[in-house]
C-alpha positions as CSV (number, residue, x, y, z in Angstrom):
1,M,130.9,117.0,128.2
2,Q,128.8,120.1,129.0
3,I,125.8,119.0,126.9
4,K,125.7,115.6,128.8
5,A,125.6,117.4,132.1
6,K,122.8,119.7,131.0
7,L,120.8,116.8,129.7
8,A,121.3,114.9,132.9
9,E,119.8,117.8,134.8
10,I,116.6,117.3,132.8
11,V,116.3,113.5,132.7
12,G,118.7,112.2,135.3
13,K,122.3,111.1,134.7
14,E,121.3,107.4,134.2
15,H,119.3,108.4,131.2
16,V,122.1,110.1,129.2
17,D,125.0,108.4,127.5
18,A,127.8,109.5,125.2
19,T,129.9,106.4,124.9
20,R,130.8,105.1,121.5
21,K,129.4,101.6,122.3
22,V,125.9,103.1,122.9
23,L,126.0,105.7,120.1
24,L,127.1,103.3,117.4
25,P,123.8,101.4,116.9
26,Y,122.1,104.7,116.2
27,S,124.4,105.4,113.3
28,K,123.0,102.6,111.1
29,D,119.7,101.1,110.2
30,H,118.2,98.6,107.7
31,S,118.4,101.0,104.8
32,L,121.1,101.3,102.1
33,L,121.8,104.8,103.2
34,E,125.2,105.1,105.0
35,C,126.0,107.5,107.9
36,N,129.7,108.4,108.3
37,G,129.4,109.9,111.8
38,L,128.1,109.5,115.3
39,A,125.7,111.5,117.4
40,D,127.2,113.4,120.3
41,V,124.9,112.0,122.9
42,V,121.7,109.9,123.4
43,V,119.1,110.9,125.9
44,W,116.0,109.0,127.0
45,P,113.2,111.3,128.2
46,D,110.3,110.0,130.2
47,N,107.6,112.6,129.5
48,A,106.5,115.5,127.3
49,D,107.9,118.1,129.8
50,Q,111.4,116.6,129.5
51,V,111.1,116.5,125.7
52,H,110.1,120.2,125.8
53,K,113.1,121.1,127.9
54,I,115.5,119.1,125.6
55,V,114.2,120.9,122.5
56,Q,114.6,124.3,124.3
57,L,118.1,123.4,125.3
58,A,119.0,122.3,121.7
59,N,117.8,125.7,120.5
60,E,119.9,127.5,123.0
61,I,123.1,125.7,122.0
62,K,122.1,125.2,118.3
63,M,122.6,121.4,118.4
64,P,120.7,118.9,116.2
65,V,118.0,116.7,117.6
66,I,117.0,113.4,116.1
67,P,113.9,111.8,117.5
68,V,113.8,107.9,117.7
69,S,111.0,105.7,119.0
70,S,111.6,102.2,117.5
71,E,114.4,99.7,118.2
72,Q,114.8,99.1,114.4
73,H,114.5,101.6,111.5
74,F,114.3,101.0,107.8
75,H,114.5,104.3,105.9
76,G,117.5,106.2,106.9
77,S,115.4,109.0,108.5
78,T,116.8,108.6,112.0
79,L,120.5,108.6,111.2
80,P,122.5,111.4,112.8
81,K,123.8,113.0,109.6
82,M,125.2,116.0,111.4
83,G,125.7,114.6,114.8
84,G,123.7,116.1,117.7
85,I,121.3,114.6,120.3
86,I,119.6,111.3,119.7
87,M,116.3,111.6,121.6
88,D,115.2,108.1,122.1
89,L,111.5,108.0,123.2
90,K,111.3,104.4,124.2
91,R,110.7,105.2,127.9
92,M,107.6,107.1,126.8
93,N,105.6,103.9,126.3
94,R,102.4,104.6,128.2
95,I,98.9,103.9,126.9
96,L,97.3,107.0,128.4
97,D,93.6,106.4,128.0
98,Y,90.9,104.6,126.0
99,D,87.6,105.8,124.5
100,V,85.9,102.5,123.7
101,P,82.6,103.9,122.4
102,D,84.4,106.1,119.9
103,R,87.2,103.5,119.4
104,L,90.1,105.8,120.2
105,V,93.2,105.3,122.2
106,R,95.8,107.9,123.3
107,I,99.3,106.6,123.3
108,E,102.9,107.9,123.7
109,P,105.5,107.4,120.9
110,G,107.3,104.6,122.6
111,V,104.2,102.3,122.6
112,T,104.9,99.4,120.2
113,W,102.7,97.2,118.1
114,G,103.7,94.3,120.3
115,Q,102.5,96.3,123.3
116,L,99.3,97.9,121.9
117,Q,97.7,95.1,120.1
118,P,97.5,92.6,123.0
119,E,96.1,95.3,125.2
120,L,93.3,96.1,122.7
121,M,92.6,92.5,122.2
122,K,91.9,92.1,125.9
123,I,88.9,94.4,125.5
124,G,87.7,92.8,122.2
125,H,89.3,95.3,119.8
126,R,92.4,95.6,117.5
127,A,94.6,98.3,116.1
128,I,94.5,99.1,112.4
129,M,97.9,97.7,111.3
130,P,100.2,97.6,108.3
131,L,101.4,94.2,107.0
132,M,103.1,92.3,109.8
133,P,105.3,95.1,111.3
134,L,108.0,94.3,113.8
135,A,106.7,93.9,117.4
136,S,109.3,96.5,118.5
137,S,108.1,99.1,116.0
138,S,106.5,102.3,117.4
139,V,102.9,102.6,116.5
140,V,103.2,106.4,116.3
141,S,106.2,106.2,114.0
142,S,104.4,103.7,111.7
143,L,101.4,106.0,111.5
144,L,103.5,109.2,111.0
145,E,105.3,107.3,108.2
146,R,101.8,106.6,106.7
147,E,102.4,102.9,106.4
148,V,99.3,101.5,104.7
149,P,96.8,99.3,106.6
150,T,95.9,95.9,105.3
151,N,92.2,96.8,105.5
152,P,91.6,99.1,102.5
153,R,88.4,100.7,103.7
154,Y,88.3,104.5,103.4
155,E,87.7,105.1,107.1
156,Y,90.9,103.2,108.0
157,G,93.1,105.2,105.7
158,E,93.8,107.8,108.4
159,P,94.2,105.9,111.7
160,M,95.8,108.9,113.4
161,T,93.6,111.7,114.7
162,S,94.9,114.4,117.1
163,N,98.4,114.8,118.5
164,E,100.6,116.8,120.8
165,V,103.8,118.0,119.2
166,I,106.8,120.0,120.4
167,W,107.8,122.0,117.3
168,G,111.5,122.6,116.6
169,S,111.0,126.2,117.8
170,G,110.2,124.8,121.3
171,M,106.5,125.6,121.0
172,R,104.1,123.0,122.6
173,F,101.1,122.4,120.3
174,R,98.0,120.2,120.1
175,T,96.2,119.5,116.9
176,G,92.5,119.1,116.0
177,S,89.9,118.7,118.7
178,A,92.6,118.0,121.3
179,S,93.5,121.7,121.1
180,V,90.6,122.8,123.2
181,P,91.4,124.2,126.6
182,G,91.4,121.6,129.4
183,F,92.0,118.6,127.2
184,P,91.9,115.8,128.2
185,D,90.9,116.1,131.8
186,K,88.6,119.1,131.8
187,A,87.1,119.2,128.3
188,D,84.2,117.4,126.6
189,S,86.3,116.9,123.4
190,K,87.7,113.4,122.9
191,G,90.3,114.4,120.4
192,G,88.7,112.4,117.6
193,N,88.7,115.2,115.0
194,P,92.1,115.7,113.4
195,E,91.3,119.1,111.9
196,G,92.0,122.1,114.1
197,P,91.4,125.8,114.0
198,G,92.3,127.2,110.6
199,T,94.2,124.3,109.0
200,N,95.0,120.6,109.2
201,W,98.0,121.0,111.4
202,Y,98.6,117.3,111.7
203,R,99.7,117.2,108.1
204,F,102.8,119.2,108.9
205,F,104.5,116.3,110.7
206,Q,102.9,113.3,109.0
207,G,105.6,112.1,106.8
208,A,108.0,114.7,108.0
209,E,110.2,112.1,109.8
210,G,111.0,114.4,112.8
211,T,112.1,117.4,110.7
212,M,109.4,119.6,112.1
213,G,109.0,118.5,115.7
214,V,108.6,115.7,118.2
215,V,105.2,114.0,118.7
216,T,104.7,113.3,122.4
217,W,101.3,111.6,122.2
218,S,98.8,110.6,119.5
219,I,95.2,109.6,119.5
220,V,94.7,106.7,117.1
221,K,91.7,104.7,115.9
222,F,91.0,101.1,116.7
223,E,88.3,98.6,115.6
224,Y,86.3,95.8,117.1
225,L,87.5,92.2,116.7
226,P,85.2,90.3,114.4
227,V,83.1,87.5,115.9
228,I,83.8,85.2,113.0
229,D,86.3,85.2,110.1
230,K,86.7,83.3,106.9
231,A,89.9,83.4,104.8
232,Y,90.1,83.0,101.1
233,F,92.9,82.8,98.6
234,I,92.2,83.8,95.0
235,A,94.9,82.6,92.6
236,F,96.2,84.2,89.3
237,D,98.9,83.5,86.7
238,K,99.8,87.1,86.3
239,I,99.5,90.3,88.4
240,G,97.5,91.9,85.6
241,D,94.9,89.2,85.8
242,A,94.1,90.1,89.4
243,I,93.4,93.8,89.0
244,E,89.8,93.7,87.7
245,P,88.7,91.2,90.3
246,L,90.4,93.3,93.0
247,Y,88.6,96.4,91.7
248,Q,85.3,94.6,91.9
249,M,85.9,93.3,95.4
250,Q,86.7,96.8,96.6
251,R,83.7,98.4,94.9
252,R,81.4,96.0,96.6
253,M,83.3,96.4,99.9
254,I,84.0,92.7,100.3
255,G,86.1,91.7,103.3
256,N,88.2,93.3,105.9
257,E,91.9,92.5,105.2
258,C,92.5,92.4,101.4
259,L,95.9,92.4,99.7
260,L,97.7,90.9,96.6
261,I,101.1,89.3,96.9
262,N,103.4,87.1,94.8
263,N,104.6,83.6,95.9
264,Q,107.9,85.1,97.1
265,V,106.2,87.2,99.8
266,G,103.8,84.4,100.6
267,A,106.7,81.9,101.1
268,L,108.4,84.3,103.6
269,I,105.3,85.3,105.5
270,F,103.6,81.9,105.7
271,G,106.6,79.7,106.3
272,D,108.3,78.8,109.6
273,G,111.6,80.5,108.8
274,S,113.4,77.4,107.6
275,D,114.9,77.3,104.1
276,K,113.2,73.9,103.5
277,T,109.7,75.3,104.1
278,Y,110.5,78.4,102.1
279,Q,111.6,76.4,99.1
280,A,108.5,74.1,99.3
281,L,106.1,77.0,99.5
282,K,107.8,78.8,96.6
283,R,107.1,75.6,94.5
284,Q,103.5,75.1,95.6
285,L,102.1,78.6,96.0
286,P,100.4,80.2,92.9
287,P,102.4,82.9,91.2
288,W,100.0,85.6,92.4
289,F,97.1,85.5,94.9
290,I,94.7,87.8,96.7
291,V,94.5,87.2,100.4
292,L,91.0,88.1,101.6
293,V,89.4,87.8,105.0
294,L,85.7,88.0,105.3
295,S,84.5,88.9,108.7
296,G,81.3,89.1,110.8
297,P,80.9,92.0,113.2
298,P,79.3,91.6,116.7
299,R,75.9,92.4,115.2
300,S,74.5,89.8,112.7
301,P,77.9,88.3,111.9
302,E,76.5,85.3,110.0
303,A,74.3,87.4,107.7
304,K,77.2,89.7,106.8
305,L,79.5,86.8,106.1
306,A,76.9,85.2,103.9
307,Y,76.3,88.4,102.0
308,E,80.0,88.9,101.4
309,K,80.6,85.3,100.3
310,K,77.8,85.6,97.8
311,A,79.3,88.8,96.4
312,L,82.7,87.2,96.2
313,D,81.3,84.2,94.3
314,E,79.6,86.6,91.8
315,V,82.8,88.6,91.3
316,C,85.0,85.5,90.7
317,A,82.4,83.8,88.5
318,N,82.4,86.8,86.2
319,Q,86.2,87.1,85.9
320,P,87.8,84.5,83.6
321,T,91.3,85.4,84.8
322,V,90.6,83.8,88.2
323,L,92.4,80.5,88.4
324,R,90.6,79.3,91.5
325,V,89.2,80.4,94.9
326,D,90.6,78.3,97.8
327,E,89.9,78.2,101.4
328,S,93.4,76.9,102.0
329,L,96.8,77.3,100.4
330,P,98.8,74.3,99.1
331,G,101.8,73.6,101.4
332,A,100.4,75.8,104.2
333,V,98.4,73.4,106.3
334,G,95.9,75.1,108.6
335,L,96.8,78.6,107.4
336,E,93.2,79.6,106.8
337,R,92.5,79.2,110.5
338,K,95.5,81.2,111.6
339,L,95.6,83.9,108.9
340,P,93.1,86.5,110.5
341,D,95.1,86.4,113.7
342,M,98.4,86.7,111.8
343,L,97.3,89.8,110.0
344,R,96.1,91.4,113.2
345,K,99.3,90.9,115.2
346,P,102.9,92.1,114.6
347,W,105.6,89.7,113.5
348,P,106.6,87.5,116.4
349,A,109.4,89.0,118.4
350,E,111.2,85.7,118.8
351,R,111.5,85.1,115.0
352,T,113.8,86.7,112.4
353,Y,111.7,89.4,110.6
354,W,110.2,88.0,107.5
355,K,111.9,90.5,105.2
356,H,115.3,89.5,106.6
357,Q,114.9,85.8,106.5
358,L,116.2,85.2,103.0
359,K,119.5,87.0,103.0
360,G,119.7,89.2,106.0
361,E,118.4,92.6,104.6
362,C,115.8,94.0,102.3
363,E,115.3,97.3,100.5
364,D,111.7,98.3,99.8
365,L,110.8,100.3,96.7
366,L,107.4,101.7,97.4
367,F,105.0,104.2,95.9
368,I,101.3,104.9,95.1
369,A,99.7,104.2,91.8
370,K,96.4,103.3,90.1
371,M,95.8,99.6,90.3
372,E,95.6,99.2,86.5
373,Q,99.2,100.4,86.3
374,A,100.5,97.5,88.4
375,A,101.2,95.1,85.5
376,A,103.2,97.6,83.5
377,F,105.1,98.8,86.6
378,T,105.9,95.3,87.7
379,E,107.2,94.4,84.2
380,L,109.4,97.6,84.2
381,V,110.9,96.7,87.7
382,T,111.4,93.1,86.8
383,E,113.2,94.0,83.6
384,T,115.4,96.5,85.4
385,A,116.2,94.1,88.2
386,G,117.1,91.4,85.7
387,A,119.3,93.8,83.7
388,H,121.3,94.5,86.9
389,G,121.8,90.8,87.6
390,Y,119.2,90.4,90.3
391,D,117.5,87.0,90.5
392,V,113.9,88.2,89.7
393,R,112.5,85.0,91.1
394,Q,113.5,86.3,94.5
395,M,111.8,89.7,94.1
396,G,108.9,90.2,96.5
397,V,105.8,92.1,95.3
398,Y,103.1,93.4,97.5
399,L,100.0,95.4,96.3
400,Q,97.8,96.9,98.9
401,P,94.5,98.6,97.7
402,I,93.8,101.8,99.6
403,E,90.5,103.7,100.1
404,Q,88.3,101.1,98.4
405,G,90.5,100.7,95.4
406,R,90.8,104.4,94.6
407,A,94.6,103.7,94.4
408,C,97.1,101.2,95.6
409,H,100.3,100.9,97.5
410,M,102.9,99.2,95.4
411,E,106.0,97.6,97.1
412,Y,108.9,95.8,95.5
413,Q,111.3,94.0,97.9
414,F,114.9,93.3,97.0
415,Y,116.7,91.0,99.4
416,Y,120.5,91.2,99.8
417,D,123.4,90.1,102.0
418,P,124.6,93.1,104.1
419,E,128.0,91.5,104.4
420,D,128.5,91.3,100.6
421,E,129.5,94.6,99.2
422,T,128.9,93.5,95.6
423,D,125.4,92.4,96.5
424,K,124.7,95.7,98.2
425,A,126.0,97.7,95.3
426,M,124.0,95.8,92.8
427,V,120.7,96.2,94.8
428,K,121.4,99.9,95.3
429,A,122.1,100.4,91.6
430,L,118.9,98.6,90.5
431,Y,116.9,100.4,93.1
432,M,117.9,103.8,91.9
433,D,117.5,102.8,88.2
434,A,114.0,101.3,88.8
435,A,112.9,104.3,90.9
436,A,114.0,106.8,88.2
437,K,112.1,104.9,85.5
438,L,109.0,104.5,87.6
439,F,109.1,108.2,88.5
440,E,109.2,109.1,84.8
441,Q,106.2,106.8,84.1
442,G,104.0,108.5,86.7
443,A,104.6,106.5,90.0
444,F,103.8,108.8,92.9
445,F,106.6,108.5,95.6
446,S,104.6,109.8,98.5
447,R,107.3,108.5,100.9
448,P,110.6,109.2,99.1
449,Y,113.0,108.0,101.8
450,S,116.8,108.3,102.0
451,L,118.2,107.5,98.5
452,L,115.1,108.8,96.7
453,S,114.9,112.2,98.4
454,P,117.1,114.1,95.9
455,M,115.4,112.7,92.9
456,V,111.9,113.5,94.1
457,F,112.5,116.9,95.8
458,D,114.7,118.2,93.0
459,K,111.9,117.7,90.5
460,A,109.3,119.1,92.8
461,R,111.2,122.3,93.5
462,G,108.1,124.4,94.3
463,Y,106.9,121.9,96.8
464,T,110.4,121.6,98.3
465,N,110.7,125.4,98.7
466,T,107.3,125.5,100.4
467,I,108.4,122.8,102.9
468,T,111.6,124.7,103.5
469,R,109.6,127.9,104.3
470,V,107.3,126.0,106.7
471,K,110.3,124.6,108.4
472,E,111.8,128.1,108.9
473,V,108.7,128.9,110.9
474,L,108.3,125.7,112.9
475,D,112.0,125.1,113.3
476,P,113.8,128.4,112.9
477,N,117.2,127.2,114.1
478,Y,117.1,124.0,112.0
479,I,117.7,121.7,114.9
480,M,115.3,119.0,113.9
481,C,117.0,116.2,111.8
482,P,119.2,118.6,109.8
483,G,120.3,117.0,106.5
484,N,116.7,115.9,105.7
485,V,114.2,118.1,103.8
486,C,111.3,116.0,105.0
487,F,112.3,112.4,104.4
C-alpha cells in the first residue's frame, strides 16, 4: 500500500499498520453508534513534527485523518466513518514542563489521567478531574470534550488554557499567551492565558472532536492537595428536595468536590465490583444524596474547615427537605476516609469500569440545565424509560453543579448488555425519545455526540452553517474526521 510506505517514511515502519486485526478495534467504541467500515491504516506519531507531516500528506492525497488519544472511547467521535488514517497519539505521552507557582502543566495528548495524577501528587498537587474517568483516558481529550470537573468553582470550569494545534489545512498554530515568539524556551510568557490575538482561538477545537485539527500539546491547570479533608453525605427522598440546599451550598462556596447522585450511581462507585455488594448498597443507600468534601488548604486549614462546617450546618438546619447529614454512608464502611482520594484519582485500571459493571455497557444522556429543572427533567426521563420497558430502578442519575451553581451538568445512565440486540435496541430507542423530549423542554445539549448530532444541528441550522464555514477555512480539504459536523 502506497500510503503505508509514505507514512513509514515519517514515523518508521514499526509505527504503521494496515492489518485487519489492528484496524478492527478502532472501528468500534462504547457508544451505540455503529461503524460499518474500517480505516485504511493506523499510524502512531511520536511528536508534533510527525503529526504535522502526516496532516500535510493527508492533504496531498485527500485522505481522511481521525485523531485518537485514549484506549477507550465513548461517544462515536473517533470512528472511521469514511475510512482513512487513524492517527493514534498514545506515543505522545510526555509531561513537558511544570509551572508550580502558577499551577500549570504542559502535556502531550497521550498523557492519561492514570499517568498525570500520580505525578502531580508527588509534588503535593492534583489535576482538576471529572467524575472517576478511566485511568487510560487522555487528559487532553477529556478537557477538549469539556467533561465537567467534580469541583464546581468558577475558576475550575476551564482547566485548559493554551494549546498547540495542527489545523486540517496543515498550519501549525499556538493559542493564547503561548503564541508569543520563542515560547516556551525563549519567552517570559507561561501560556496561562487562553485568549490570543484577536479572538479566543482555543474555542475552535474545544468540543470539535478532531474535526478542525490535531492538538499536539496543551497547558492545563492543576491545584494543591488539601492538608485536611472531611467528607459529608446529605440525604434526600427526592431529587427536587436537594436543589435548594445545593444552591445554598454553592452560593456560600462550601466545599471542594460537590455532586448529587442517586443510589444506583452510588452503589456502582462505592462498591467492590461484586453483585452482592452492589445489591446491598442499593438497599441501604438513601435514594438521593449530595457528596460533599470540605477541605483545608495549606494556609490555615483548620480555620477554613471550621468555617465551612458552620456554613454547612446553617444551610442544612434551614432546609426541611434534608433527611440527615452523615459523616459516613450505610453499607460503605470507611468510605468517608477514602472518598477524597477516590474523587481525585481515576478509576483503578485493574477493575471493570464502574459504568460497565452492571451489564457490560452504558449509554450516557447528558446536557446542561438550570438546577431547578432537575426534578422535572428526571421525571420526564424516568417516564420515558419506563414506557420503553427499561427498569428505571437501574437508571443512574448524576447532577454536577458548575460555576458555583449557575447551571448544572445532568447525566442519565442507561446500562445494557452489548451482546443482547433487543436490549441495545430498547436503550437506543428510549435514549432518542428522551433526548427529543428534553430538547423540546429546553435542555441544552452542549455535547451532542453521535446519535444526537442530527437532532441538534438540524435545529440549529444557522450555527451549523457557521461551523461549516469555519471548517472550510481551517480544513479546506475536509480531511479531519469527515462525516462529523463537530461531534
